[in-house]
C-alpha positions, 0 to 999 in steps of 0.5 A: 500500500505504501508503494501505491501511495508513493506513486500517487504522490509522485505522479499525481491523480488524473482525476482532479486530485493534486499531489498535496491532496493525496499525501497521507502525511498531511503536508503543508496546510498553506499549500493545500489552501493555496491549491484550493484557491487556485483550483476554485479560480480556474474551474467552472462554478458547477465543479469542485475539486476536493482533496482525496483525504476528505474521502478517506472515511469512505474508501479506507478499511477501518481494520488495516487503515488502507484503501479497500481491496475486494470491498466487502460489506456486512449485510446486517449493519452495512459496514464495509472492510477489505475482504481479507481483513473482515474474514480474519476478524471473524476467525476470533469474533462474530461482531462487527468491528465498527458497531459491535453488532452480533453479525451471526451467532455461529457463521458470520461469514455467511452475512458478508457480500462483495460491494463491487460498485464501491471497489470500482470507485476506489480503483478510479479514485486512487491511481495505480491501486488496481494495477499494483493489486493485480501484480501482487496477486499474480506474484503470490500465485506464481511464487507458490506454483499455483494457477492464477485465478482467471479474473487476475490477468498477468501484468504483462498482458494488461498494461496500464498506461499512466494518465489513461482511463481504464477501458470498461473491460479492464474493470476489476472482477471480484474473486468472491463467490457465494459459499457452497453451503448457501444452496437455497434461495428464499422468497418470503411473501407477507400475506398479512397480520391477524386483527389485534397485531400492530406495531411491526415493521415491514420486511424489507429483505424478502429475498434471502440465500441460506443453507439447506440445513436451516429449518423453518424455525430459523426462517421464523427467527429471521422474520421476527428479528427483521419485523421486530415482532413481540413475543405474543405474536406467532408466525405461520410459514406456509409453502403452497397449501401446506403449513410447515413445521418448525423442525422441517429443514428447507432442503426437506421442504424443497424435496417434498414440495418439488418444482411447484414450490419454486419460482425462478429457482427460488423457494417461495414461502408465505407467512402471516402473523397470528395470535397464539391460540388461547 
């Protein structure tokens, strides 16, 4: 990362940032002020040039303090880190490093997703970062005699010329893949609540990918947490015309119900909120 920053400072950014803008050491404040004044005088009124340090809270990982590499977001709280950083963190903790929320009791790695749009933005804002990262990955695999993953092209075959924008087909492709154990896609359809049940939140995420070993009970707990349901409210989960038992696994439901329960490859579960029987 230090080498990348040095090259940024030496060459300057082709996207409106100056040498003083990207210096990690802070630089001379008076020089920054002079530069801002000159930029304001020479640029149109509808354009502004901001120092890249203003964007550090949004493009740097809180764990390694470097620019995002394989930006990966925790789905529960939407905090983003480098993929390798958050994976290492989850080896000894199941909480988000930023807000300390419990991501998952046993498998927090199932609650992270790649943020390709943010990673594209970081690569565009920080010159040479993408080129250097490709070179490091390529060298890592070559030194160990391993096959280089297809998304990582050899530096010799994809040269990056200074002061030229990357072509569209040269944009980075994340090597992140959905874990094989998440083999069931759910579509949760809310059918309504029994009279007397109030003060619940709408279910914003009705598309969920989970393990086939998960049970209907897990689905109920997910719904309870997301809709903030009270304990005196019962959740009935239905597939087709069959009321599902809490102990049934989702793989068992798929095998029992067959293709009739699927829509575009997703298992459709309808659920309603009812009051417990007196």
